[in-house]
C-alpha positions as CSV (number, residue, x, y, z in Angstrom):
1,M,36.5,-29.0,76.9
2,R,36.8,-26.2,79.5
3,G,35.4,-23.6,77.1
4,L,32.3,-25.7,76.2
5,H,28.9,-24.9,77.5
6,P,28.1,-27.1,80.6
7,E,25.3,-28.9,78.8
8,L,27.5,-29.7,75.7
9,R,30.4,-30.7,78.0
10,R,28.0,-33.2,79.7
11,K,27.0,-34.6,76.3
12,V,30.6,-34.9,75.1
13,R,31.5,-36.8,78.3
14,A,28.5,-39.1,77.8
15,G,29.8,-39.7,74.2
16,L,33.2,-40.6,75.5
17,D,31.7,-43.0,78.0
18,L,29.8,-44.6,75.2
19,I,33.0,-45.0,73.1
20,R,34.8,-46.6,76.1
21,A,31.9,-49.1,76.6
22,E,31.3,-49.7,72.8
23,P,34.3,-48.7,70.7
24,E,32.4,-49.5,67.5
25,A,29.6,-47.1,68.3
26,G,30.8,-44.4,65.9
27,K,30.5,-44.6,62.2
28,L,33.4,-45.5,60.0
29,L,34.8,-42.6,58.0
30,R,35.9,-42.9,54.4
31,D,38.4,-41.6,51.9
32,E,41.2,-39.6,53.4
33,L,39.9,-40.3,56.9
34,A,39.6,-44.1,56.5
35,G,40.5,-45.9,59.7
36,L,38.9,-43.3,61.9
37,R,35.4,-43.3,63.5
38,S,33.1,-40.4,64.2
39,L,30.5,-40.3,67.0
40,R,27.7,-37.6,66.8
41,V,27.1,-35.6,69.9
42,G,24.6,-32.9,69.1
43,R,26.3,-30.6,66.6
44,F,29.7,-31.8,67.7
45,R,31.6,-34.9,66.5
46,I,34.1,-37.0,68.4
47,V,36.7,-38.4,66.0
48,Y,38.7,-41.4,67.2
49,R,40.4,-44.6,66.1
50,I,40.6,-48.0,67.6
51,A,44.3,-48.9,67.9
52,P,45.7,-52.4,68.4
53,L,44.8,-54.0,71.7
54,R,41.5,-52.1,71.6
55,V,43.2,-48.9,72.8
56,I,41.0,-45.9,71.9
57,E,42.9,-42.9,70.5
58,L,41.0,-39.6,70.6
59,V,41.9,-37.6,67.5
60,A,39.6,-34.5,67.7
61,I,36.4,-33.1,69.1
62,G,34.7,-30.2,67.4
63,P,31.7,-28.8,65.5
64,R,30.5,-30.9,62.5
65,R,30.9,-27.9,60.2
66,T,34.8,-27.9,60.5
67,I,35.9,-31.0,62.3
68,Y,36.6,-33.2,59.3
69,E,38.7,-30.6,57.5
70,E,40.6,-29.9,60.8
71,T,41.2,-33.6,61.4
72,L,42.6,-34.1,57.9
73,R,44.9,-31.1,58.4
74,L,46.1,-32.6,61.7
75,L,46.8,-35.9,60.2
76,R,48.7,-34.4,57.3
77,R,51.0,-32.4,59.6
78,P,54.6,-33.7,59.6
């Protein structure tokens, strides 16, 4: 988050606050990323999952162009 433009950083923080208030705010992902959710924040996406006991696990934050491939790569890592 430190390297982000201040305006984008503000939007990402607002997105994280929304997820904390309403965990189901993001859309459900499909196929290989089933079980994860994605919240749109401008051109960026926040990818997360809702774990048992409604714990929110942040998986990745990044530009839409690459975030889904990078998330899949992270999840496949041993």
